[in-house]
OpenMM code with the backbone's topology and positions (N, CA, C; nanometers):
from openmm import Vec3, app, unit

residues = "MET ALA GLY GLU ALA LYS LEU SER THR ARG LYS PRO ALA SER GLU ILE GLU LEU PRO ARG LEU GLY TYR ARG LEU HIS ASN VAL LEU THR VAL ALA GLU ALA GLU GLN VAL ILE SER GLN PRO ASP ILE ARG ASP THR LEU GLY LEU ARG ASP ARG ALA ILE LEU GLU THR LEU TYR PRO THR GLY MET ARG ARG LEU GLU LEU ILE HIS LEU LYS LEU TYR ASP LEU ASP LEU ALA ARG GLY ILE VAL THR ILE ARG GLN GLY LYS GLY LYS LYS ASP ARG VAL ILE ARG SER ALA ILE VAL THR SER SER GLY SER THR ASN THR".split()
positions = [
    Vec3(5.8288, 2.1746, 0.4956),
    Vec3(5.8128, 2.2806, 0.4600),
    Vec3(5.7649, 2.3603, 0.5529),
    Vec3(5.8421, 2.4999, 0.5948),
    Vec3(5.8241, 2.6225, 0.6644),
    Vec3(5.6797, 2.7087, 0.5685),
    Vec3(5.6196, 2.7661, 0.6936),
    Vec3(5.4823, 2.8373, 0.6214),
    Vec3(5.3830, 2.7503, 0.5630),
    Vec3(5.3492, 2.6141, 0.5825),
    Vec3(5.3098, 2.5282, 0.5248),
    Vec3(5.1664, 2.5406, 0.5785),
    Vec3(4.9924, 2.5780, 0.5677),
    Vec3(4.9313, 2.5638, 0.6497),
    Vec3(4.8931, 2.4142, 0.6875),
    Vec3(4.8503, 2.4072, 0.7867),
    Vec3(4.7835, 2.2743, 0.8350),
    Vec3(4.6254, 2.2403, 0.7747),
    Vec3(4.6138, 2.1056, 0.7067),
    Vec3(4.4321, 2.1454, 0.6712),
    Vec3(4.4216, 2.0586, 0.8624),
    Vec3(4.2537, 2.1201, 0.8514),
    Vec3(4.1980, 2.0579, 0.9398),
    Vec3(4.1189, 1.9627, 0.9164),
    Vec3(4.0977, 1.8617, 0.9916),
    Vec3(4.0245, 1.7182, 0.9521),
    Vec3(3.8324, 1.7129, 1.0374),
    Vec3(3.8502, 1.8332, 1.0729),
    Vec3(3.7357, 1.8809, 1.0975),
    Vec3(3.6339, 1.8982, 0.9859),
    Vec3(3.5148, 1.8396, 1.0424),
    Vec3(3.3788, 1.8924, 0.9237),
    Vec3(3.3349, 2.0299, 0.9603),
    Vec3(3.3340, 2.1266, 0.9107),
    Vec3(3.2411, 2.2289, 1.0224),
    Vec3(3.0491, 2.1975, 0.9781),
    Vec3(3.0429, 2.1315, 0.8623),
    Vec3(2.9074, 2.1300, 0.8260),
    Vec3(2.8481, 2.0481, 0.9298),
    Vec3(2.9123, 1.9448, 0.9683),
    Vec3(2.8315, 1.8583, 1.0905),
    Vec3(2.7677, 1.8445, 1.2393),
    Vec3(2.8493, 1.9627, 1.2365),
    Vec3(2.7306, 2.0627, 1.3715),
    Vec3(2.6036, 2.1063, 1.3030),
    Vec3(2.5830, 2.1360, 1.1909),
    Vec3(2.4516, 2.2218, 1.1484),
    Vec3(2.3141, 2.0976, 1.1651),
    Vec3(2.2321, 2.1548, 1.2374),
    Vec3(2.1157, 2.0925, 1.2749),
    Vec3(2.0213, 2.1141, 1.0862),
    Vec3(1.9780, 1.9823, 1.0537),
    Vec3(1.9230, 2.0415, 0.9073),
    Vec3(1.7477, 2.0335, 0.9373),
    Vec3(1.6903, 2.1263, 0.8622),
    Vec3(1.5642, 2.1129, 0.8835),
    Vec3(1.4889, 1.9294, 0.8646),
    Vec3(1.3621, 1.8900, 0.9566),
    Vec3(1.3300, 1.8086, 0.9554),
    Vec3(1.2153, 1.8127, 0.8050),
    Vec3(1.1897, 1.7320, 0.7367),
    Vec3(1.1621, 1.6835, 0.6329),
    Vec3(0.9911, 1.6760, 0.7087),
    Vec3(0.8846, 1.7335, 0.6407),
    Vec3(0.7330, 1.7313, 0.6671),
    Vec3(0.6798, 1.5520, 0.5952),
    Vec3(0.5781, 1.5073, 0.6605),
    Vec3(0.5232, 1.3907, 0.6018),
    Vec3(0.4582, 1.4875, 0.4757),
    Vec3(0.4187, 1.4037, 0.3883),
    Vec3(0.3600, 1.4660, 0.2723),
    Vec3(0.2271, 1.3264, 0.2622),
    Vec3(0.1091, 1.4294, 0.2516),
    Vec3(-0.0175, 1.3499, 0.2701),
    Vec3(-0.0545, 1.2721, 0.1025),
    Vec3(-0.0908, 1.2031, 0.1519),
    Vec3(-0.1589, 1.1111, 0.0259),
    Vec3(-0.2590, 1.1977, -0.0066),
    Vec3(-0.2951, 1.2116, -0.1209),
    Vec3(-0.4014, 1.2606, -0.1810),
    Vec3(-0.5196, 1.1375, -0.1950),
    Vec3(-0.6518, 1.1621, -0.1567),
    Vec3(-0.7168, 1.0642, -0.1350),
    Vec3(-0.8822, 1.1301, -0.2405),
    Vec3(-0.9272, 0.9997, -0.2646),
    Vec3(-1.0221, 1.0000, -0.3555),
    Vec3(-1.1481, 1.0610, -0.2895),
    Vec3(-1.2530, 1.1150, -0.4050),
    Vec3(-1.3730, 1.1139, -0.3260),
    Vec3(-1.4476, 1.0162, -0.3607),
    Vec3(-1.5651, 0.9631, -0.2838),
    Vec3(-1.6328, 0.8528, -0.2901),
    Vec3(-1.7103, 0.8054, -0.4379),
    Vec3(-1.7454, 0.9369, -0.5058),
    Vec3(-1.7876, 0.9587, -0.6298),
    Vec3(-1.6623, 0.9258, -0.7168),
    Vec3(-1.5385, 0.9656, -0.7122),
    Vec3(-1.3597, 0.9273, -0.7536),
    Vec3(-1.3295, 0.7886, -0.7825),
    Vec3(-1.3522, 0.7554, -0.6323),
    Vec3(-1.3313, 0.6360, -0.6411),
    Vec3(-1.4633, 0.5252, -0.6821),
    Vec3(-1.5513, 0.5176, -0.7370),
    Vec3(-1.6570, 0.4574, -0.7799),
    Vec3(-1.6170, 0.4583, -0.9389),
    Vec3(-1.5752, 0.5849, -1.0052),
    Vec3(-1.5701, 0.5741, -1.1075),
    Vec3(-1.4645, 0.5054, -1.1783),
    Vec3(-1.3181, 0.4935, -1.0820),
    Vec3(-1.2056, 0.4174, -1.1410),
    Vec3(-1.2841, 0.3031, -1.1145),
    Vec3(-1.2842, 0.2171, -1.0008),
    Vec3(-1.3796, 0.0999, -0.9949),
    Vec3(-1.4328, 0.0497, -1.1066),
    Vec3(-1.5396, 0.1053, -1.1942),
    Vec3(-1.6206, 0.1117, -1.2406),
    Vec3(-1.5631, 0.1426, -1.4005),
    Vec3(-1.4562, 0.1483, -1.3985),
    Vec3(-1.3969, 0.1638, -1.5857),
    Vec3(-1.3292, 0.0292, -1.5865),
    Vec3(-1.3456, -0.0925, -1.5483),
    Vec3(-1.2617, -0.1977, -1.6296),
    Vec3(-1.4264, -0.2753, -1.6483),
    Vec3(-1.3933, -0.3072, -1.7854),
    Vec3(-1.4950, -0.4247, -1.8519),
    Vec3(-1.5645, -0.5475, -1.8151),
    Vec3(-1.6450, -0.5610, -1.7107),
    Vec3(-1.6139, -0.6899, -1.6995),
    Vec3(-1.7085, -0.8163, -1.7199),
    Vec3(-1.7418, -0.7880, -1.8776),
    Vec3(-1.7661, -0.8826, -1.9903),
    Vec3(-1.6782, -0.9605, -2.0006),
    Vec3(-1.5346, -0.9063, -2.0461),
    Vec3(-1.4234, -1.0617, -2.0228),
    Vec3(-1.3942, -1.0838, -1.9457),
    Vec3(-1.2867, -1.1282, -1.9637),
    Vec3(-1.1832, -1.2036, -1.8477),
    Vec3(-1.0853, -1.1284, -1.7683),
    Vec3(-1.0202, -1.0607, -1.8780),
    Vec3(-0.9395, -0.9233, -1.8417),
    Vec3(-0.9666, -0.8175, -1.7457),
    Vec3(-1.0825, -0.7829, -1.7697),
    Vec3(-1.1452, -0.6700, -1.7237),
    Vec3(-1.2564, -0.7257, -1.5848),
    Vec3(-1.3301, -0.8612, -1.5911),
    Vec3(-1.3014, -0.8889, -1.4660),
    Vec3(-1.1985, -0.9087, -1.3348),
    Vec3(-1.1120, -0.9645, -1.4083),
    Vec3(-0.9824, -0.9570, -1.3128),
    Vec3(-0.9269, -0.7905, -1.2806),
    Vec3(-0.9066, -0.7078, -1.3576),
    Vec3(-0.9028, -0.5584, -1.3383),
    Vec3(-1.0052, -0.5199, -1.1923),
    Vec3(-1.1331, -0.5167, -1.2758),
    Vec3(-1.2606, -0.5007, -1.1901),
    Vec3(-1.2117, -0.5546, -0.9944),
    Vec3(-1.1813, -0.6860, -1.0073),
    Vec3(-1.1692, -0.7797, -0.8782),
    Vec3(-1.0123, -0.6983, -0.7961),
    Vec3(-0.9177, -0.6485, -0.8949),
    Vec3(-0.7910, -0.6225, -0.7998),
    Vec3(-0.8822, -0.4949, -0.7641),
    Vec3(-0.9257, -0.3940, -0.8152),
    Vec3(-0.9789, -0.2568, -0.7488),
    Vec3(-1.0305, -0.2857, -0.6633),
    Vec3(-1.1395, -0.3710, -0.6300),
    Vec3(-1.2401, -0.3785, -0.5431),
    Vec3(-1.1341, -0.4613, -0.4312),
    Vec3(-1.0509, -0.5021, -0.4104),
    Vec3(-0.9380, -0.5275, -0.3235),
    Vec3(-0.8583, -0.4433, -0.3100),
    Vec3(-0.8079, -0.3630, -0.3932),
    Vec3(-0.7153, -0.2372, -0.3398),
    Vec3(-0.7875, -0.1557, -0.2696),
    Vec3(-0.8728, -0.0805, -0.3526),
    Vec3(-0.9617, 0.0065, -0.2629),
    Vec3(-0.9980, 0.0277, -0.1022),
    Vec3(-1.0980, -0.0763, -0.0488),
    Vec3(-1.1112, -0.0852, 0.0697),
    Vec3(-1.0394, -0.1510, 0.1549),
    Vec3(-0.9518, -0.2239, 0.1185),
    Vec3(-0.8354, -0.3253, 0.1749),
    Vec3(-0.7126, -0.1960, 0.2266),
    Vec3(-0.6653, -0.1069, 0.1753),
    Vec3(-0.5646, -0.0053, 0.1496),
    Vec3(-0.4438, -0.1103, 0.1035),
    Vec3(-0.4269, -0.2249, 0.0396),
    Vec3(-0.3317, -0.3029, 0.0606),
    Vec3(-0.2871, -0.2593, -0.0509),
    Vec3(-0.1289, -0.2586, -0.0558),
    Vec3(-0.0076, -0.2334, -0.1503),
    Vec3(0.0030, -0.3066, -0.2629),
    Vec3(-0.0035, -0.2474, -0.3813),
    Vec3(0.0450, -0.3557, -0.5117),
    Vec3(0.1160, -0.4572, -0.4885),
    Vec3(0.2662, -0.4905, -0.4018),
    Vec3(0.3126, -0.5616, -0.4222),
    Vec3(0.2687, -0.6937, -0.2960),
    Vec3(0.1614, -0.6100, -0.1659),
    Vec3(0.1160, -0.7051, -0.1317),
    Vec3(0.0146, -0.7845, -0.1990),
    Vec3(-0.0884, -0.6681, -0.2847),
    Vec3(-0.1666, -0.8290, -0.3583),
    Vec3(-0.0965, -0.8923, -0.4471),
    Vec3(0.0054, -0.8656, -0.5387),
    Vec3(0.0594, -0.9564, -0.6236),
    Vec3(0.1355, -1.0700, -0.5550),
    Vec3(0.1607, -1.0447, -0.3979),
    Vec3(0.2571, -1.1828, -0.3376),
    Vec3(0.0932, -1.2724, -0.2951),
    Vec3(-0.0807, -1.1938, -0.2785),
    Vec3(-0.1191, -1.2610, -0.2210),
    Vec3(-0.2203, -1.4178, -0.2647),
    Vec3(-0.1902, -1.5028, -0.1638),
    Vec3(-0.2546, -1.6534, -0.2300),
    Vec3(-0.3337, -1.6546, -0.1626),
    Vec3(-0.4443, -1.7392, -0.2519),
    Vec3(-0.5824, -1.8044, -0.2002),
    Vec3(-0.6182, -1.8405, -0.0822),
    Vec3(-0.4861, -1.9097, -0.0147),
    Vec3(-0.4959, -1.9293, 0.1605),
    Vec3(-0.5051, -1.8436, 0.2208),
    Vec3(-0.4896, -1.6820, 0.1737),
    Vec3(-0.4744, -1.5518, 0.2857),
    Vec3(-0.6007, -1.5483, 0.2483),
    Vec3(-0.7073, -1.5812, 0.1886),
    Vec3(-0.8383, -1.5602, 0.2187),
    Vec3(-0.9348, -1.6188, 0.3044),
    Vec3(-1.0089, -1.5123, 0.4157),
    Vec3(-1.0298, -1.6210, 0.5042),
    Vec3(-1.1906, -1.6084, 0.4516),
    Vec3(-1.2697, -1.6535, 0.3953),
    Vec3(-1.3827, -1.6077, 0.3186),
    Vec3(-1.5096, -1.5800, 0.4302),
    Vec3(-1.5513, -1.7008, 0.5051),
    Vec3(-1.5835, -1.6990, 0.6248),
    Vec3(-1.6108, -1.5928, 0.7295),
    Vec3(-1.5168, -1.5519, 0.7192),
    Vec3(-1.4807, -1.4231, 0.8508),
    Vec3(-1.4528, -1.2966, 0.7620),
    Vec3(-1.4374, -1.2845, 0.6393),
    Vec3(-1.4337, -1.1633, 0.5741),
    Vec3(-1.2598, -1.1143, 0.5884),
    Vec3(-1.1752, -1.1196, 0.6365),
    Vec3(-1.0336, -1.1175, 0.6453),
    Vec3(-0.9879, -1.1185, 0.5680),
    Vec3(-0.8173, -1.0935, 0.5737),
    Vec3(-0.7104, -1.0607, 0.4453),
    Vec3(-0.6371, -1.0910, 0.5188),
    Vec3(-0.5008, -1.2117, 0.5078),
    Vec3(-0.3812, -1.1953, 0.5691),
    Vec3(-0.3206, -1.1458, 0.4942),
    Vec3(-0.2125, -1.0281, 0.5060),
    Vec3(-0.1357, -0.9652, 0.4516),
    Vec3(0.0089, -1.0698, 0.5127),
    Vec3(0.0791, -1.1122, 0.4132),
    Vec3(0.2355, -1.1969, 0.4552),
    Vec3(0.3505, -1.1129, 0.4320),
    Vec3(0.4177, -1.0707, 0.5051),
    Vec3(0.5667, -1.0262, 0.4557),
    Vec3(0.5188, -0.8784, 0.4151),
    Vec3(0.3998, -0.7584, 0.4389),
    Vec3(0.4219, -0.6628, 0.3682),
    Vec3(0.5033, -0.5674, 0.4164),
    Vec3(0.4472, -0.4342, 0.4151),
    Vec3(0.5245, -0.3043, 0.4499),
    Vec3(0.6300, -0.3324, 0.5850),
    Vec3(0.7433, -0.3773, 0.6148),
    Vec3(0.8254, -0.3987, 0.6959),
    Vec3(0.8193, -0.5557, 0.7331),
    Vec3(0.8130, -0.6014, 0.6683),
    Vec3(0.8198, -0.7458, 0.6258),
    Vec3(0.7455, -0.8042, 0.7696),
    Vec3(0.6345, -0.7227, 0.7681),
    Vec3(0.5381, -0.7689, 0.9196),
    Vec3(0.3807, -0.8119, 0.8405),
    Vec3(0.3477, -0.9705, 0.9037),
    Vec3(0.2102, -0.9946, 0.8489),
    Vec3(0.1107, -0.8766, 0.9347),
    Vec3(0.0311, -0.9022, 0.8364),
    Vec3(-0.1091, -0.8009, 0.9390),
    Vec3(-0.2175, -0.8739, 0.8704),
    Vec3(-0.3224, -0.8665, 0.9456),
    Vec3(-0.5119, -0.9055, 0.8872),
    Vec3(-0.5630, -0.8059, 0.9019),
    Vec3(-0.6313, -0.7792, 0.7437),
    Vec3(-0.7738, -0.7183, 0.7321),
    Vec3(-0.8815, -0.7345, 0.7183),
    Vec3(-0.9393, -0.6655, 0.7735),
    Vec3(-1.0918, -0.7176, 0.7507),
    Vec3(-1.1817, -0.6152, 0.6739),
    Vec3(-1.2100, -0.7109, 0.5796),
    Vec3(-1.2409, -0.6305, 0.4330),
    Vec3(-1.3957, -0.6963, 0.3849),
    Vec3(-1.4640, -0.6086, 0.3360),
    Vec3(-1.5589, -0.6171, 0.2885),
    Vec3(-1.5674, -0.7581, 0.1441),
    Vec3(-1.5524, -0.8382, 0.1849),
    Vec3(-1.4943, -0.9647, 0.0797),
    Vec3(-1.6482, -1.0358, 0.0702),
    Vec3(-1.6845, -1.0908, -0.0377),
    Vec3(-1.8127, -1.1709, -0.0738),
    Vec3(-1.7529, -1.3178, 0.0261),
    Vec3(-1.8434, -1.3456, 0.1215),
    Vec3(-1.8477, -1.4910, 0.2010),
    Vec3(-1.8542, -1.6029, 0.0825),
    Vec3(-1.8592, -1.7289, 0.1047),
    Vec3(-1.9092, -1.8318, 0.0108),
    Vec3(-2.0643, -1.8378, 0.0492),
    Vec3(-2.0774, -1.7634, 0.1326),
    Vec3(-2.2671, -1.7902, 0.1429),
    Vec3(-2.3581, -1.6980, 0.0447),
    Vec3(-2.2524, -1.5910, 0.0400),
    Vec3(-2.3056, -1.4959, -0.0595),
    Vec3(-2.3264, -1.3551, 0.0228),
    Vec3(-2.3613, -1.3660, 0.1194),
    Vec3(-2.3718, -1.2197, 0.2265),
    Vec3(-2.2062, -1.1773, 0.2091),
    Vec3(-2.2016, -1.0403, 0.1999),
    Vec3(-2.0956, -0.9444, 0.2253),
    Vec3(-2.0884, -0.8776, 0.3674),
    Vec3(-1.9517, -0.9021, 0.4115),
    Vec3(-1.8509, -0.8967, 0.5521),
    Vec3(-1.8407, -0.7122, 0.5268),
    Vec3(-1.8932, -0.6483, 0.6258),
    Vec3(-1.8234, -0.5259, 0.6111),
    Vec3(-1.7294, -0.4960, 0.7489),
] * unit.nanometer
topology = app.Topology()
chain = topology.addChain("A")
for resn in residues:
    res = topology.addResidue(resn, chain)
    for name in ("N", "CA", "C"):
        topology.addAtom(name, app.Element.getBySymbol(name[0]), res)
C-alpha cells in the first residue's frame, strides 16, 4: 500500500553502554559481635552443641552454608588442621587451613 511507513528492525537501545554495577561489600562482624553470636547456642544440650560446632566451623573458615551442608567426615584432616571443600562455589574443590582441634587435643591455627 502506498504511504505506509516501513518499520525498522534496528534496536536503538542496543548501542547504549550501561553503567557497571559496583560490587557490594559484605558487612563484617567485629570480634565482640562474632564472639556474641558464637556464644548464643546452649551447649548443655545436643542441638546447642551442634549449633555451636556449625558456627565455630563457618566463622573461621569462611565456608558457605551449602559447603557445610555437604561436608563429610573424610573432608576433615584433624592432624593437619585442614578442611577440604568439594565442589564449592564455581564447582571447584578447595582446601582451607583452620583452627580445628586435632585428635591430640591441640589447636592448629
